[in-house]
C-alpha positions as CSV (number, residue, x, y, z in Angstrom):
1,M,9.5,-24.4,-12.2
2,D,8.5,-21.0,-10.1
3,T,4.2,-22.2,-11.5
4,T,5.5,-25.1,-9.6
5,K,6.3,-23.5,-6.5
6,S,3.8,-21.8,-6.5
7,Q,1.0,-23.6,-7.1
8,E,2.6,-26.0,-4.0
9,A,3.0,-23.1,-1.5
10,N,-0.3,-21.7,-2.4
11,N,-1.7,-25.4,-2.5
12,A,0.0,-25.9,1.7
13,L,-1.6,-22.5,2.5
14,Q,-5.0,-23.6,1.9
15,E,-3.8,-27.0,3.4
16,E,-2.6,-24.8,7.2
17,I,-6.2,-22.3,6.6
18,R,-8.7,-25.9,6.2
19,V,-6.5,-27.0,9.0
20,L,-7.0,-24.3,11.4
21,E,-10.2,-23.2,10.3
22,Q,-11.6,-27.2,11.7
23,K,-9.8,-26.3,15.1
24,L,-11.2,-22.9,15.2
25,E,-15.3,-25.0,14.5
26,Q,-14.1,-27.6,17.4
27,K,-13.0,-25.5,19.8
28,K,-16.4,-23.7,19.9
29,Q,-18.1,-27.1,19.9
30,E,-15.5,-28.5,22.3
31,A,-16.7,-25.9,24.9
32,G,-20.7,-25.2,24.1
33,D,-22.3,-22.6,25.1
34,A,-19.0,-21.5,27.6
35,N,-17.4,-20.5,24.2
36,K,-20.5,-18.8,23.1
37,E,-20.6,-15.6,24.9
38,K,-16.3,-16.2,23.3
39,P,-15.9,-14.2,20.4
40,E,-15.1,-16.0,17.6
41,K,-11.7,-13.8,17.6
42,E,-10.8,-15.0,21.1
43,I,-11.0,-18.7,20.5
44,F,-8.9,-18.0,17.3
45,R,-5.9,-16.7,19.3
46,E,-6.0,-19.5,21.3
47,V,-6.2,-21.9,18.9
48,L,-4.7,-20.4,16.9
49,K,-0.6,-20.1,19.6
50,E,-2.3,-23.8,19.9
51,H,-1.2,-24.1,16.8
52,V,2.1,-22.5,16.5
53,E,3.3,-24.4,19.4
54,S,2.8,-27.0,17.5
55,V,4.6,-25.8,14.5
56,R,7.7,-25.3,16.6
57,T,7.8,-28.6,18.1
58,P,11.3,-30.0,17.3
59,S,12.7,-31.5,14.3
60,A,15.4,-33.7,13.5
61,S,15.9,-31.4,10.4
62,T,14.3,-27.9,11.9
63,P,18.2,-26.8,12.0
64,S,20.0,-25.2,16.3
65,F,19.8,-22.4,17.0
66,P,23.4,-20.9,16.4
67,A,24.7,-20.3,19.8
68,S,27.1,-18.0,19.7
69,A,24.4,-15.7,18.3
70,V,22.8,-12.6,19.5
71,P,19.0,-12.7,19.6
72,L,16.8,-9.8,18.9
73,Q,16.1,-7.3,21.7
74,P,12.7,-5.7,22.9
75,V,13.5,-2.2,22.0
76,L,13.0,0.8,24.1
77,K,10.2,3.2,23.2
78,S,12.4,5.9,22.6
79,D,14.4,4.0,20.0
80,D,12.1,5.2,17.2
81,K,14.4,3.7,13.8
82,A,14.9,0.4,15.7
83,K,11.4,-0.4,16.9
84,A,10.2,1.0,13.4
85,A,12.5,-1.7,11.6
86,Q,10.6,-4.9,14.3
87,D,7.6,-3.8,13.6
88,E,9.1,-3.6,9.8
89,E,10.5,-7.5,10.4
90,I,6.9,-8.6,11.9
91,R,4.5,-6.9,9.5
92,A,7.0,-9.0,6.9
93,L,6.5,-11.5,8.5
94,V,2.5,-11.7,9.2
95,E,2.7,-11.7,4.8
96,L,4.2,-14.2,4.5
97,A,2.2,-16.5,7.2
98,L,-0.8,-15.4,4.7
99,A,1.2,-16.1,1.4
100,K,3.0,-19.0,2.4
101,S,1.6,-20.6,5.8
102,V,2.1,-20.1,9.2
103,E,4.0,-22.2,10.2
104,Y,7.2,-20.8,7.3
105,A,6.2,-17.9,9.6
106,V,7.6,-19.0,12.5
107,R,9.7,-20.9,11.7
108,L,11.6,-17.7,11.1
109,A,10.8,-16.1,13.2
110,E,12.3,-18.7,16.3
111,K,16.1,-18.5,14.1
112,E,15.4,-15.3,15.5
113,S,14.4,-14.5,18.1
114,P,12.6,-15.7,21.5
115,Y,11.1,-11.6,21.9
116,L,10.0,-11.4,18.0
117,L,7.8,-14.8,18.0
118,D,5.7,-13.4,20.6
119,E,5.6,-10.3,18.8
120,L,5.2,-12.7,15.6
121,H,2.8,-14.4,17.5
122,D,-0.1,-11.2,19.2
123,H,0.9,-8.9,15.0
124,L,-1.3,-12.9,14.1
125,A,-4.0,-13.7,16.5
126,D,-6.0,-9.8,15.1
127,E,-3.8,-9.3,11.8
128,Y,-3.7,-13.2,10.3
129,Y,-7.7,-13.4,11.4
130,D,-8.4,-10.1,10.3
131,K,-7.5,-11.0,7.0
132,L,-8.6,-14.2,7.4
133,V,-12.0,-12.8,7.8
134,Q,-11.3,-10.4,5.1
135,L,-10.4,-13.7,2.4
136,R,-13.3,-15.1,3.3
137,K,-11.6,-17.9,4.4
138,I,-13.4,-17.5,8.2
139,N,-17.3,-16.9,8.1
140,T,-17.9,-13.9,11.0
141,F,-20.7,-15.8,12.1
C-alpha cells in the first residue's frame, strides 16, 4: 500500500513538473524577443507565481482556515530562535513541494498564514528552480 501511495505521489510530482516545464516554454515563446533578455529563472518565477495562484483557487474540498486560529506573524530579526524555526518550516515546505507537489506545499502554507505562503513562494522561485535544474528536469539553455 505504501508503495502505491509513493508511486501515486511520484506520478503527481512528475505531472506537475511536466506542466511547469510546458508553462515555462509557453511563456518564453509568448513574449518572443522580449523574454530573450530575461533570465530563464526570472521567467520561471512568473510561471511559478501563476501556478501557485492557480492551486490556491478555493474548491469545495479545501478546508477553510478557522476564524479562531492565530496566523503566523513575521518574525523580527532580533528573534533568532523564532526566525530559525520559520526558516526550518519553509525548508520543509520546499522539500515537500519537490517530493510531493507545489500544490501540496502551498495548501499547507495557506492553512498556516499568508506570511508563510509568501515566504514559501519566494523560496520556491529560487530553490525549486535550482533543484529542478540539478535534477535535469529543466534545461537551462
